[in-house]
N, C-alpha and C positions, 0 to 999 in steps of 0.2 A: 885509863883509856878504855879498858874493857867495859867498865860501867857506863861510860859515855856512849859507847857503841850500842850497848844493850838498851839504853834509854832511847837512842835514835831509832833502833829497829822496832821497838815496842810502841813508838808514837803512833797515834791514830792515822796520820797522813800516810806513813809508810805502809802500814797494814792495809789501809784502804787502797793504796796504789797496787799492792801485791794482789789483792782480791780482784781489782779491776783488770789487771793483766791476765789473770787466769780466766776470768769470765770473758774477757775480750778474745782470748785465744779460742775458747769454746764457741763463742758466737761466730768467730771467723770461720771455723770449721762448718758450722751450720750454713752460713751464707755461701761459702764456697761450694758446698754440696747442692744448695738450692740452684746456684748458677750453673754448675757443671752438669748436674743430673736432671734438672727440670727446665730451666729457662733456655740454656743454649740449645738443647735438642729441639725445643719448641720453635725457636728462631730458625734453627736449621731446617725444620719441616717447612716453615713458611717461606724461607728464602732459598730453599733447595740445597741446603748444606752450607755451613759456615766453618771452614777450616783453612786457615792461612799457613799452617805449619809446613806445608809442602813447598812453599815459595823459597827458592834457594838461588843465590847468585854464585856461580863458580868462576873463580879467577885463579887460573893455574891449578895448583893442587889444593888451594884453600876454598872453603865453602862459607859464604856469608849467608846465614840463615835468617834473613830479615822477616820471613814469614812467622817465625816464633815470636819475634818482637811485635809484629802487627797483631798476632793472636793474643799476646799478653795485654796489649792496649785494649783490644776488644773485650777481653775478659774483665779488665779493670773497669771499663765503662759500665758493663752489665752489673758487676758487683756494686759499684757506686750507686747505680740506679736502684738496685734492690734495697740497699741500705737506706737511701733517700726515701723510698716509698714506705719502708718499715717505720722510719722515724716520723714521717708525716702522719701515718695512721696512728702511731703511738701518741703523738702530740694532739691529734684530734680527740682521742679518747680522754686524754688528760684535761683538755679544755672543757669537754663536756662534764667531767667530774668536778672541776673547779666551779663551773656554772651552777651545778646542783648544790654545792656546798655554799656558794655565795648567796644563793636565793634564800630568803628568809623574810621575817616581818619587816615591812618598810619602816624606816626611821626618819622622822621629820628633821628638818634642818636644826631646830633648837636642840633636840636630843643629841644629834651628832656633834654639835658644838660643845655641849656640856660633857659628852664623853671624851672629846679631845682635851678639854680643860682638866678633867679628872685624870687622864693618863699623863698629862704634862706634870701635874702636881705630884703624882706617884713617882714619876721619874726624878723629880727634883728632890724628893725626900731621900731617895736611895743614893743620890750623889753626895 
């Protein structure tokens, strides 16, 4: 059982997942700092201050702090927008990189067909 567990832990997928979680946590810290320290203050300057945390509903001795909830939703939207913009920029750079790699000498239709036949024959031999 211990050997099986060791094999499971050392599999590529588990290790990749562990690395992704660590990098994701570090990236989350960066995005949170971006939103908290840069974007939210800029929006606050433009809108005259964005802080809902002071909104409280008092019922008897209990306080319902719905302002914190609204602020969390607002922060989530800003974080999601920041990540969306980052991913869009990253994908744009990746597409440009792929376009540069794909460009090359033009191959006419006959050469492309012969290349496909060659590849199919190679694959057939390996089966």
